[in-house]
N, C-alpha and C positions, 0 to 999 in steps of 0.2 A: 572261576568266573569260566563262561560259556565262550565257544566261540561261534557265531553261524557262517557257515558254511557252503550260500548258494548253488545247494540241494533239495528238491521238495517234491513233495508224488504228488505226479499229475493227477489229481481228481478232481471230486466235487465240480460247484460252482465255479471255482476256477479254471478247469479244465473245458468249464464248457464256452465261458466268456471267454479267452485265447481261443475256443473253435470253432467262435458264431464269427469273432472279429477275423482269421483268418477267411474265414469262410467271404462273410464281407467283403473284404479288401479281394478276393478273386472272382466271389460272384457279380458284383457289380460293374468290373472290368466286363467282364462278359456278357452280359445284360444291359447294360446300361451305355457302356464307351466311356472313354475321354471327354473333357469337354474340350468347344472347340473355341477358338478364340480370334476372328478377322484379323487377319499381320497389318493391315491396311490402317484399321481403327482400331485394334488393340479391344474391341468389344467384344463379348463373349456371346455368339451366337445360339450356342447351343451348351445348356452345362452340361449332361449325361448324372454319371454317377454323384457329382458335384451338389447335385437337384437333393442330396439327403446330405449334405453338406449345413454346420448352420449360419442362417443370417442376419442383421438386424433386423428385430422387428419393424413393418415398414419399408422394409427394403423390395422391390419387385419380385426377389426371389424366395421371401420366406415362405415357408410353409409349419404354422405347430409344432407337425411331426420331430420340426431337423432338431428339436429341443431334445431328443431323443438318438434317434438315427444318428446324428454327427456323431458320439462316441464310440460310436459301430466301425464312424470311415476315417481311416488313413489313405494318406496323404501316396507313399511311397515302400514299395518295403525296410528301408531303414528304421523309417518309421512307425513301422510296426513289429519287426522286432523288437526295437528297443521298450517300445509299452508292454508287449505280454511278456517280454524276458521280465520287465522290474512286476510286472502284474504274478509272473510266474515264482518270484526271490521271494516276495514279501508276502502275498495272499495266504497260501495259505497256513501258515502259522496263526495269522489273523483271524481264519475260514474255522482254525480249530478249535477256538475258545470262544467263538460268537455260535458259530452254527448255517449251516444257508440261506435260511431266510434274513437272517440277521444284517448275516455277511452279504448276499444281495439288492438287502436295501438301502445298504449303507453306501455302495460302490455305484450305484445309482444315482441315490440320491448329492453323492457327490460330484457326476456328471453334471445333476441342476445345476446344484452350487456355481459349479467351474461355469455354465455359461451363461446364469444371472451375471456376475462376478465382473467379465470379459463383457456382457454386451453394455450396462453399465457404467462400466470406465471411458467402452471403445466410443459411448453416446455422446458422453461427455466432451470426452477428447474431440470428435467431431464435430460440434459445437461452438467447444471453445474455439476451438480456429476457425470457426466460419462458414464451416461445409453444413450442409443437409442431410443430417442421418439418415432422411431415409432416401437419400440417393446414391449411400456406399454397398458397397456389392461383395466387398471383402466379405471370404469367405472365414471358418472356425470350422476342425474336424481331429478328432484322436481321441483315444481316451487316457490322454495325459491325465484330466484335469481328477476323472476319478480313480487312475493311479498315485498321481499323487493325497490325496488322500485316503488310499491303502497304506500309502510311507506314512502316514500322520498316525493311522492306527497302529502299525508296528511300533512306533514311536511308545507312543503310550503304553501299551499291553506289556512291551519290552524294554524300555529306556535303558535300561543296561546289560541287554544282549550285546555281544565286542563282532563285530559283523566284520570278515575281511574281503574290503574293497581288492576290485581287477583294476581298474585304474580313477586311482593311483594304488599303489599293493599296499597300499597301508591298512590296518586292523583298528575302527573307531566305532565306538558303544553311539544306539542305532540311536538317542536320545542328542546325539551331538550333532550327526547326519543330517537329522530333520530341518536343525536347526538353521545348520548351514545352508543346506538346502532352499531352504524360505529366505534364508534372507539374500540368499543369492539371484532367485526367480525376485523378488522388492526392488530387490537394486536394480537390474537389466528393465522390470518394469514401470520402476520408476524416471528412470533413465531417457524412456522412448525408446530407444536404439530399436531400425528396424531388421531386428532377428528372424525373420522367421517364424518368434513361436511363443505364442498368447501364454505368458509368461503371466496376465494375470487370473484368466483360467486356470493356469498353478495353484497359485494361490488361494479361488474362488474355491477350488475341491479342497483346501487344506483346511480349507476357514469354515466349508460346510462340515466337512470331516472332526474338530477339532470340536466344535458346540453341542455336534450328536452325540460327539463322545463324553462330554460333561454332562450333558442331559440325561445320558442313560446311566452315569455315574455319579449322579447327581455333585457334579457339579465335582469332584475331586481328581485336584490337580495331580500330576504323576510327580514323583519322589525323583 
């Protein structure tokens, strides 16, 4: 039984994605600046870098290019570091098996899948509560949906790979880690708690990734 030790070579598509995300984080602050909110009305007066985040279709801030740009945007350094470390830990072995082109296609597809499910659920919830979805200006940003898809791929390709976790300090097989994390995301998504985390985006990225994997492997389920 082999153990996965959270160390991977910094090469290939994974390296380029991490560099791009870091450059986008720094560059958008320098070039576009932070959003500006009116302190008396709490209305956003200037989007700044948040112009590249994702908004509901129909919102005054929505732009089609946001479906891609939101994946490379992060709210703060902690958000960026967590996602990039996860990509660094799990991405290289998946890229090694699939190659550069398939890995990049999968990563971007999971990001789009995350956008679709998150926006769909958000639209439905707003209508259920009696709000006009087109008037909602909440934004989604981050690579979490794509990264969750990468985690699903890792669990599928290496289901019995034992991962030595840092927090908590336990060893667990990849397939169980994936199931636990998916269950946690579904639990908090269904509860609807205002956690500030787009749980359905994570689930959307994972679901899109799993469907792609089944198609590529002719619906062969993992052991």
